[in-house]
N, CA, C and O atoms as CSV, one atom per row, in Angstrom:
chain,resi,resn,atom,element,x,y,z
A,1,MET,N,N,1.748,-35.913,0.101
A,1,MET,CA,C,2.250,-34.482,-0.173
A,1,MET,C,C,3.081,-34.630,-0.862
A,1,MET,O,O,3.559,-35.762,-0.790
A,2,GLU,N,N,3.835,-33.556,-2.027
A,2,GLU,CA,C,4.785,-33.660,-2.909
A,2,GLU,C,C,5.899,-32.766,-2.463
A,2,GLU,O,O,5.404,-31.666,-2.218
A,3,ASP,N,N,7.231,-32.762,-2.246
A,3,ASP,CA,C,8.254,-31.837,-2.002
A,3,ASP,C,C,8.648,-31.597,-3.702
A,3,ASP,O,O,8.469,-32.433,-4.588
A,4,VAL,N,N,9.150,-30.399,-3.848
A,4,VAL,CA,C,9.503,-30.186,-5.229
A,4,VAL,C,C,10.402,-29.153,-4.419
A,4,VAL,O,O,10.130,-28.458,-3.440
A,5,ASP,N,N,11.849,-29.324,-5.348
A,5,ASP,CA,C,13.030,-28.046,-5.031
A,5,ASP,C,C,12.449,-26.987,-5.474
A,5,ASP,O,O,11.427,-27.064,-6.156
A,6,LEU,N,N,12.928,-26.021,-5.199
A,6,LEU,CA,C,12.684,-24.594,-5.649
A,6,LEU,C,C,13.032,-24.289,-7.406
A,6,LEU,O,O,12.217,-23.663,-8.084
A,7,ARG,N,N,13.915,-24.650,-7.809
A,7,ARG,CA,C,14.558,-24.437,-8.940
A,7,ARG,C,C,13.387,-25.395,-10.063
A,7,ARG,O,O,13.465,-25.163,-11.269
A,8,HIS,N,N,12.562,-26.227,-9.655
A,8,HIS,CA,C,11.719,-27.200,-10.328
A,8,HIS,C,C,10.355,-26.213,-9.849
A,8,HIS,O,O,9.474,-26.011,-10.685
A,9,ALA,N,N,10.273,-25.783,-8.843
A,9,ALA,CA,C,9.117,-24.565,-8.539
A,9,ALA,C,C,9.367,-23.328,-9.741
A,9,ALA,O,O,8.584,-23.147,-10.674
A,10,LYS,N,N,10.371,-22.686,-9.555
A,10,LYS,CA,C,10.564,-22.095,-10.672
A,10,LYS,C,C,9.987,-21.738,-11.983
A,10,LYS,O,O,9.406,-20.746,-12.421
A,11,GLU,N,N,10.524,-23.462,-12.702
A,11,GLU,CA,C,10.377,-23.259,-13.596
A,11,GLU,C,C,8.405,-24.037,-14.445
A,11,GLU,O,O,7.866,-23.990,-15.551
A,12,HIS,N,N,8.062,-24.608,-13.121
A,12,HIS,CA,C,6.746,-25.122,-13.201
A,12,HIS,C,C,5.755,-24.328,-12.388
A,12,HIS,O,O,4.734,-24.961,-12.120
A,13,LEU,N,N,5.802,-23.307,-12.009
A,13,LEU,CA,C,4.963,-22.798,-11.258
A,13,LEU,C,C,3.520,-22.585,-11.330
A,13,LEU,O,O,2.828,-22.512,-10.315
A,14,GLU,N,N,2.913,-22.452,-12.883
A,14,GLU,CA,C,1.776,-22.912,-13.423
A,14,GLU,C,C,1.197,-24.089,-13.106
A,14,GLU,O,O,0.044,-24.181,-12.683
A,15,GLU,N,N,1.967,-25.037,-13.295
A,15,GLU,CA,C,1.684,-26.271,-13.156
A,15,GLU,C,C,1.359,-26.557,-11.700
A,15,GLU,O,O,0.367,-27.223,-11.406
A,16,LEU,N,N,2.224,-26.035,-10.742
A,16,LEU,CA,C,1.891,-26.133,-9.107
A,16,LEU,C,C,0.851,-25.843,-8.511
A,16,LEU,O,O,0.269,-26.509,-7.654
A,17,ILE,N,N,0.498,-24.548,-9.063
A,17,ILE,CA,C,-0.480,-24.038,-8.570
A,17,ILE,C,C,-1.851,-24.412,-9.027
A,17,ILE,O,O,-2.835,-24.116,-8.349
A,18,GLU,N,N,-1.984,-25.339,-10.658
A,18,GLU,CA,C,-3.188,-25.746,-10.712
A,18,GLU,C,C,-3.148,-26.916,-10.124
A,18,GLU,O,O,-4.294,-27.366,-10.086
A,19,ARG,N,N,-2.230,-27.777,-9.547
A,19,ARG,CA,C,-2.001,-28.771,-8.684
A,19,ARG,C,C,-2.797,-28.366,-7.252
A,19,ARG,O,O,-3.701,-29.163,-6.999
A,20,ALA,N,N,-2.664,-27.471,-6.439
A,20,ALA,CA,C,-2.740,-26.616,-5.310
A,20,ALA,C,C,-4.628,-26.533,-5.687
A,20,ALA,O,O,-5.581,-26.915,-5.007
A,21,ARG,N,N,-4.591,-26.066,-6.641
A,21,ARG,CA,C,-6.160,-25.686,-7.087
A,21,ARG,C,C,-7.157,-26.896,-6.827
A,21,ARG,O,O,-8.121,-26.652,-6.101
A,22,ARG,N,N,-7.050,-27.897,-7.234
A,22,ARG,CA,C,-7.445,-28.942,-7.788
A,22,ARG,C,C,-7.393,-29.914,-6.175
A,22,ARG,O,O,-7.987,-30.981,-6.014
A,23,GLY,N,N,-6.668,-29.322,-5.285
A,23,GLY,CA,C,-6.501,-29.931,-3.743
A,23,GLY,C,C,-5.529,-30.690,-3.630
A,23,GLY,O,O,-5.436,-31.247,-2.536
A,24,GLU,N,N,-4.712,-30.929,-4.433
A,24,GLU,CA,C,-3.269,-31.534,-4.029
A,24,GLU,C,C,-2.545,-31.128,-3.080
A,24,GLU,O,O,-2.388,-29.995,-3.534
A,25,ASP,N,N,-1.798,-31.112,-1.850
A,25,ASP,CA,C,-0.711,-30.813,-1.229
A,25,ASP,C,C,0.639,-30.487,-1.960
A,25,ASP,O,O,1.476,-31.320,-2.309
A,26,VAL,N,N,0.699,-29.216,-2.119
A,26,VAL,CA,C,2.580,-29.015,-2.680
A,26,VAL,C,C,3.296,-28.689,-2.009
A,26,VAL,O,O,2.916,-27.698,-1.385
A,27,ARG,N,N,4.504,-29.113,-1.698
A,27,ARG,CA,C,5.229,-28.065,-0.854
A,27,ARG,C,C,6.715,-27.740,-1.363
A,27,ARG,O,O,7.522,-28.647,-1.567
A,28,ILE,N,N,7.001,-26.479,-1.541
A,28,ILE,CA,C,8.197,-26.156,-1.945
A,28,ILE,C,C,9.349,-26.080,-1.015
A,28,ILE,O,O,9.401,-25.203,-0.153
A,29,ALA,N,N,10.421,-27.118,-1.190
A,29,ALA,CA,C,11.658,-26.837,-0.262
A,29,ALA,C,C,12.996,-26.060,-0.746
A,29,ALA,O,O,13.691,-26.235,-1.747
A,30,ASP,N,N,13.069,-25.459,-0.049
A,30,ASP,CA,C,14.487,-24.440,-0.373
A,30,ASP,C,C,15.307,-24.896,1.160
A,30,ASP,O,O,14.967,-25.021,2.337
A,31,PRO,N,N,16.428,-25.033,0.445
A,31,PRO,CA,C,17.728,-25.153,1.217
A,31,PRO,C,C,17.594,-24.269,2.227
A,31,PRO,O,O,17.162,-24.629,3.322
A,32,LYS,N,N,17.923,-23.120,1.988
A,32,LYS,CA,C,17.910,-21.917,2.724
A,32,LYS,C,C,17.035,-21.666,3.769
A,32,LYS,O,O,17.330,-21.753,4.961
A,33,GLY,N,N,15.808,-21.311,3.251
A,33,GLY,CA,C,14.565,-21.023,3.967
A,33,GLY,C,C,13.291,-22.041,4.387
A,33,GLY,O,O,12.155,-21.707,4.723
A,34,GLY,N,N,13.798,-23.257,4.271
A,34,GLY,CA,C,12.939,-24.325,4.999
A,34,GLY,C,C,12.050,-24.562,3.446
A,34,GLY,O,O,12.489,-24.357,2.314
A,35,ALA,N,N,10.461,-25.136,3.907
A,35,ALA,CA,C,9.663,-25.319,3.188
A,35,ALA,C,C,8.746,-24.231,3.153
A,35,ALA,O,O,8.849,-23.243,3.881
A,36,VAL,N,N,7.701,-24.438,2.172
A,36,VAL,CA,C,6.476,-23.661,2.500
A,36,VAL,C,C,5.605,-24.386,1.305
A,36,VAL,O,O,6.062,-24.866,0.267
A,37,ARG,N,N,4.124,-24.336,1.760
A,37,ARG,CA,C,2.832,-24.831,1.523
A,37,ARG,C,C,2.443,-23.842,-0.089
A,37,ARG,O,O,2.669,-22.646,-0.273
A,38,LEU,N,N,1.820,-24.821,-1.047
A,38,LEU,CA,C,0.819,-23.960,-1.732
A,38,LEU,C,C,-0.493,-24.327,-1.184
A,38,LEU,O,O,-0.764,-25.451,-0.763
A,39,THR,N,N,-1.368,-23.231,-1.212
A,39,THR,CA,C,-2.495,-23.684,-0.805
A,39,THR,C,C,-4.027,-22.557,-1.337
A,39,THR,O,O,-4.288,-21.425,-0.930
A,40,PRO,N,N,-4.561,-23.154,-2.047
A,40,PRO,CA,C,-5.724,-22.176,-3.022
A,40,PRO,C,C,-6.534,-20.991,-1.575
A,40,PRO,O,O,-7.013,-21.351,-0.499
A,41,VAL,N,N,-6.460,-20.201,-1.894
A,41,VAL,CA,C,-6.912,-19.216,-1.114
A,41,VAL,C,C,-8.504,-19.281,-1.390
A,41,VAL,O,O,-9.002,-19.440,-2.504
A,42,GLN,N,N,-9.217,-19.130,-0.173
A,42,GLN,CA,C,-10.994,-19.493,-0.208
A,42,GLN,C,C,-11.490,-18.159,0.546
A,42,GLN,O,O,-11.060,-17.367,1.384
A,43,GLY,N,N,-12.757,-18.387,-0.310
A,43,GLY,CA,C,-13.404,-16.717,0.550
A,43,GLY,C,C,-13.415,-15.680,-0.549
A,43,GLY,O,O,-13.181,-16.026,-1.707
A,44,PRO,N,N,-13.688,-14.362,-0.222
A,44,PRO,CA,C,-13.980,-12.916,-0.931
A,44,PRO,C,C,-12.675,-12.778,-1.317
A,44,PRO,O,O,-12.609,-12.448,-2.501
A,45,GLU,N,N,-11.040,-12.966,-0.498
A,45,GLU,CA,C,-10.283,-12.668,-0.994
A,45,GLU,C,C,-9.456,-13.232,-2.311
A,45,GLU,O,O,-8.587,-12.681,-2.987
A,46,ALA,N,N,-10.019,-14.455,-2.409
A,46,ALA,CA,C,-9.629,-15.337,-3.600
A,46,ALA,C,C,-9.743,-14.528,-4.885
A,46,ALA,O,O,-8.988,-14.700,-5.842
A,47,ASP,N,N,-11.053,-13.343,-4.839
A,47,ASP,CA,C,-11.781,-12.763,-6.234
A,47,ASP,C,C,-10.715,-11.655,-6.248
A,47,ASP,O,O,-10.527,-10.667,-5.537
A,48,LEU,N,N,-10.065,-12.196,-7.353
A,48,LEU,CA,C,-8.495,-10.873,-7.484
A,48,LEU,C,C,-8.890,-9.829,-8.856
A,48,LEU,O,O,-8.251,-8.885,-9.318
A,49,THR,N,N,-10.348,-10.487,-9.325
A,49,THR,CA,C,-10.758,-9.644,-10.400
A,49,THR,C,C,-11.846,-8.365,-9.807
A,49,THR,O,O,-12.560,-7.793,-10.630
A,50,ALA,N,N,-11.904,-7.986,-8.373
A,50,ALA,CA,C,-12.808,-7.425,-7.562
A,50,ALA,C,C,-12.612,-5.651,-7.865
A,50,ALA,O,O,-11.647,-5.191,-7.254
A,51,PRO,N,N,-13.266,-4.792,-8.576
A,51,PRO,CA,C,-13.122,-3.791,-8.708
A,51,PRO,C,C,-12.075,-3.232,-7.754
A,51,PRO,O,O,-11.632,-3.745,-6.726
A,52,ARG,N,N,-11.743,-1.928,-8.389
A,52,ARG,CA,C,-10.611,-1.062,-7.611
A,52,ARG,C,C,-11.603,-0.025,-7.285
A,52,ARG,O,O,-12.551,0.275,-8.010
A,53,ILE,N,N,-11.225,0.682,-5.756
A,53,ILE,CA,C,-11.939,1.582,-5.631
A,53,ILE,C,C,-12.317,2.707,-6.313
A,53,ILE,O,O,-13.269,3.394,-5.944
A,54,THR,N,N,-11.425,3.036,-7.603
A,54,THR,CA,C,-11.383,4.095,-8.352
A,54,THR,C,C,-12.512,3.670,-9.267
A,54,THR,O,O,-13.088,4.467,-10.008
A,55,ASP,N,N,-12.807,2.377,-9.187
A,55,ASP,CA,C,-13.930,1.730,-10.191
A,55,ASP,C,C,-15.268,1.922,-9.559
A,55,ASP,O,O,-16.255,1.773,-10.280
A,56,THR,N,N,-15.400,2.182,-8.516
A,56,THR,CA,C,-16.746,2.020,-7.388
A,56,THR,C,C,-17.160,3.832,-7.125
A,56,THR,O,O,-18.240,4.133,-6.616
A,57,MET,N,N,-16.254,4.785,-7.504
A,57,MET,CA,C,-16.266,6.202,-7.082
A,57,MET,C,C,-16.774,6.771,-8.280
A,57,MET,O,O,-16.430,6.613,-9.451
A,58,PRO,N,N,-17.803,7.576,-7.675
A,58,PRO,CA,C,-18.408,8.703,-8.830
A,58,PRO,C,C,-17.519,9.272,-9.746
A,58,PRO,O,O,-16.460,9.583,-9.201
A,59,THR,N,N,-17.580,9.601,-11.331
A,59,THR,CA,C,-16.782,10.443,-11.497
A,59,THR,C,C,-16.741,11.768,-11.574
A,59,THR,O,O,-16.019,12.244,-12.450
A,60,PHE,N,N,-17.254,12.388,-10.971
A,60,PHE,CA,C,-17.481,14.010,-10.639
A,60,PHE,C,C,-18.199,14.081,-10.308
A,60,PHE,O,O,-19.235,13.598,-10.765
A,61,VAL,N,N,-18.048,14.965,-8.943
A,61,VAL,CA,C,-19.289,15.589,-8.112
A,61,VAL,C,C,-19.138,17.272,-8.077
A,61,VAL,O,O,-18.360,17.836,-7.308
A,62,PRO,N,N,-19.878,17.875,-8.891
A,62,PRO,CA,C,-19.542,19.430,-8.805
A,62,PRO,C,C,-19.719,19.759,-7.368
A,62,PRO,O,O,-19.974,18.913,-6.512
A,63,LEU,N,N,-19.567,21.053,-7.140
A,63,LEU,CA,C,-19.838,21.412,-5.964
A,63,LEU,C,C,-21.063,22.149,-5.947
A,63,LEU,O,O,-21.656,22.567,-6.942
A,64,GLN,N,N,-21.489,22.314,-4.446
A,64,GLN,CA,C,-23.057,23.107,-4.563
A,64,GLN,C,C,-22.955,24.450,-4.876
A,64,GLN,O,O,-23.813,25.108,-5.464
A,65,LYS,N,N,-21.678,24.920,-4.389
A,65,LYS,CA,C,-22.017,26.516,-4.222
A,65,LYS,C,C,-20.437,26.981,-4.643
A,65,LYS,O,O,-19.456,26.517,-4.061
A,66,PRO,N,N,-20.353,27.903,-5.668
A,66,PRO,CA,C,-19.170,28.178,-6.244
A,66,PRO,C,C,-18.509,28.731,-5.152
A,66,PRO,O,O,-19.135,29.313,-4.266
A,67,ARG,N,N,-17.062,28.576,-5.132
A,67,ARG,CA,C,-15.734,28.871,-4.506
A,67,ARG,C,C,-15.980,30.617,-4.354
A,67,ARG,O,O,-16.120,31.398,-5.296
A,68,VAL,N,N,-15.986,30.934,-2.963
A,68,VAL,CA,C,-15.535,32.491,-3.009
A,68,VAL,C,C,-14.133,32.873,-2.472
A,68,VAL,O,O,-14.002,32.974,-1.252
A,69,PRO,N,N,-13.309,33.045,-3.106
A,69,PRO,CA,C,-11.597,33.951,-2.881
A,69,PRO,C,C,-12.048,34.505,-1.794
A,69,PRO,O,O,-13.182,34.985,-1.800
A,70,GLY,N,N,-11.151,34.552,-0.512
A,70,GLY,CA,C,-11.338,35.614,0.859
A,70,GLY,C,C,-12.231,35.561,1.472
A,70,GLY,O,O,-12.215,36.446,2.328
A,71,ARG,N,N,-13.364,34.748,1.522
A,71,ARG,CA,C,-14.533,35.108,2.336
A,71,ARG,C,C,-13.921,34.481,3.824
A,71,ARG,O,O,-14.747,34.686,4.713
A,72,LEU,N,N,-12.770,33.817,4.293
A,72,LEU,CA,C,-12.317,33.936,5.450
A,72,LEU,C,C,-11.118,35.168,6.082
A,72,LEU,O,O,-10.638,35.186,7.215
A,73,ALA,N,N,-10.899,35.955,5.158
A,73,ALA,CA,C,-10.370,37.134,5.504
A,73,ALA,C,C,-10.603,37.974,6.468
A,73,ALA,O,O,-11.573,38.713,6.302
A,74,GLY,N,N,-9.808,38.117,7.738
A,74,GLY,CA,C,-10.129,38.919,8.852
A,74,GLY,C,C,-10.585,37.887,10.017
A,74,GLY,O,O,-10.204,37.932,11.187
A,75,LYS,N,N,-11.233,37.207,9.607
A,75,LYS,CA,C,-11.685,36.018,10.426
A,75,LYS,C,C,-10.914,35.039,11.229
A,75,LYS,O,O,-11.324,34.487,12.250
A,76,MET,N,N,-9.756,34.878,10.669
A,76,MET,CA,C,-8.168,33.860,11.280
A,76,MET,C,C,-7.725,34.933,12.087
A,76,MET,O,O,-7.805,36.148,11.903
A,77,LYS,N,N,-7.106,34.080,13.278
A,77,LYS,CA,C,-5.873,35.436,13.335
A,77,LYS,C,C,-4.679,34.621,13.245
A,77,LYS,O,O,-4.553,33.596,13.915
A,78,VAL,N,N,-3.632,35.123,12.287
A,78,VAL,CA,C,-2.539,35.087,12.068
A,78,VAL,C,C,-1.358,35.081,13.138
A,78,VAL,O,O,-1.547,36.141,13.736
A,79,PRO,N,N,-0.338,34.522,13.660
A,79,PRO,CA,C,0.522,34.501,14.408
A,79,PRO,C,C,1.456,35.856,13.301
A,79,PRO,O,O,1.497,35.679,12.084
A,80,ALA,N,N,2.010,36.901,13.836
A,80,ALA,CA,C,2.640,38.071,13.768
A,80,ALA,C,C,3.935,37.378,12.857
A,80,ALA,O,O,4.088,37.626,11.661
A,81,ARG,N,N,4.762,36.539,13.583
A,81,ARG,CA,C,6.035,36.021,12.886
A,81,ARG,C,C,5.931,34.572,12.297
A,81,ARG,O,O,6.751,33.662,12.414
A,82,LEU,N,N,4.493,34.569,11.507
A,82,LEU,CA,C,4.212,33.035,10.947
A,82,LEU,C,C,5.164,33.134,9.219
A,82,LEU,O,O,5.400,32.009,8.778
A,83,MET,N,N,5.434,33.758,8.737
A,83,MET,CA,C,6.275,33.979,7.653
A,83,MET,C,C,7.657,34.377,7.871
A,83,MET,O,O,8.533,34.294,7.011
A,84,ASP,N,N,7.818,34.807,9.041
A,84,ASP,CA,C,9.519,35.627,9.483
A,84,ASP,C,C,10.336,34.028,9.492
A,84,ASP,O,O,9.980,32.882,9.766
A,85,SER,N,N,11.668,34.708,9.011
A,85,SER,CA,C,12.492,33.429,9.280
A,85,SER,C,C,12.756,33.076,10.481
A,85,SER,O,O,12.517,33.748,11.485
A,86,MET,N,N,13.364,31.787,10.436
A,86,MET,CA,C,13.456,31.153,12.027
A,86,MET,C,C,15.043,31.597,12.411
A,86,MET,O,O,15.945,31.649,11.575
A,87,THR,N,N,15.170,31.855,13.612
A,87,THR,CA,C,16.273,32.135,14.221
A,87,THR,C,C,17.121,30.761,14.488
A,87,THR,O,O,16.843,29.569,14.617
A,88,GLU,N,N,18.184,31.485,14.502
A,88,GLU,CA,C,19.677,30.498,14.788
A,88,GLU,C,C,19.371,29.288,16.051
A,88,GLU,O,O,19.884,28.170,16.009
A,89,ASP,N,N,18.450,29.744,17.150
A,89,ASP,CA,C,17.886,28.463,18.236
A,89,ASP,C,C,17.002,27.746,17.636
A,89,ASP,O,O,16.981,26.522,17.762
A,90,GLU,N,N,15.892,28.613,16.675
A,90,GLU,CA,C,15.236,27.493,15.972
A,90,GLU,C,C,15.481,26.535,15.349
A,90,GLU,O,O,14.997,25.405,15.424
A,91,LEU,N,N,16.771,27.222,14.258
A,91,LEU,CA,C,17.344,26.422,13.415
A,91,LEU,C,C,17.777,25.385,13.840
A,91,LEU,O,O,17.460,24.319,13.312
A,92,LYS,N,N,18.653,25.455,14.957
A,92,LYS,CA,C,19.401,23.935,15.670
A,92,LYS,C,C,18.016,23.220,16.202
A,92,LYS,O,O,17.776,22.040,15.944
A,93,ASP,N,N,17.276,23.915,16.844
A,93,ASP,CA,C,16.102,23.000,17.458
A,93,ASP,C,C,15.480,21.845,16.239
A,93,ASP,O,O,15.197,20.659,16.408
A,94,TRP,N,N,15.404,22.582,15.129
A,94,TRP,CA,C,14.405,22.089,14.196
A,94,TRP,C,C,15.538,21.124,13.466
A,94,TRP,O,O,15.128,20.017,13.117
A,95,TYR,N,N,17.063,21.473,13.179
A,95,TYR,CA,C,17.921,20.432,12.229
A,95,TYR,C,C,18.267,19.696,13.322
A,95,TYR,O,O,18.214,18.502,13.029
A,96,GLY,N,N,18.684,19.924,14.750
A,96,GLY,CA,C,19.435,19.291,15.379
A,96,GLY,C,C,20.898,20.237,15.624
A,96,GLY,O,O,21.035,21.320,15.057
A,97,ASP,N,N,21.714,19.794,16.337
A,97,ASP,CA,C,23.046,20.784,16.611
A,97,ASP,C,C,23.917,20.862,15.828
A,97,ASP,O,O,24.679,21.825,15.743
A,98,ASP,N,N,23.948,19.848,15.119
A,98,ASP,CA,C,24.953,19.532,13.957
A,98,ASP,C,C,24.852,20.873,12.817
A,98,ASP,O,O,25.736,21.240,12.043
A,99,ALA,N,N,23.712,21.353,12.968
A,99,ALA,CA,C,23.346,22.808,11.438
A,99,ALA,C,C,24.249,23.629,11.491
A,99,ALA,O,O,24.269,24.577,10.707
C-alpha cells in the first residue's frame, strides 16, 4: 500500500484511480483529516452510465377522459372563513409573538 499526500493526489487523481481499479491499495494522507483509501466500487452501483429515471418514463400519456371544469361544484363543503384575513391572534400564533 502506498501513501500519497493530498497535493500529489490532487495533481494525479486520474492515475491514482486507474491504479485502484487495477487492484492496488492507494491511501491519500491529509495531515488535517487523516487518511482515506481509494477502492473500486463493485456491483450494480458501479454502473455510472445507468439510465436516468426520466429516460425510462413514457414520453406522454394522454388522459383517458377530458377534464370537465366545475364537476365538483357543490359537492365539497368549504369553511365560511376560508378566504378571510387572519385575526391578530391567529397572526401571532402563525408568526410568533414578535410579529
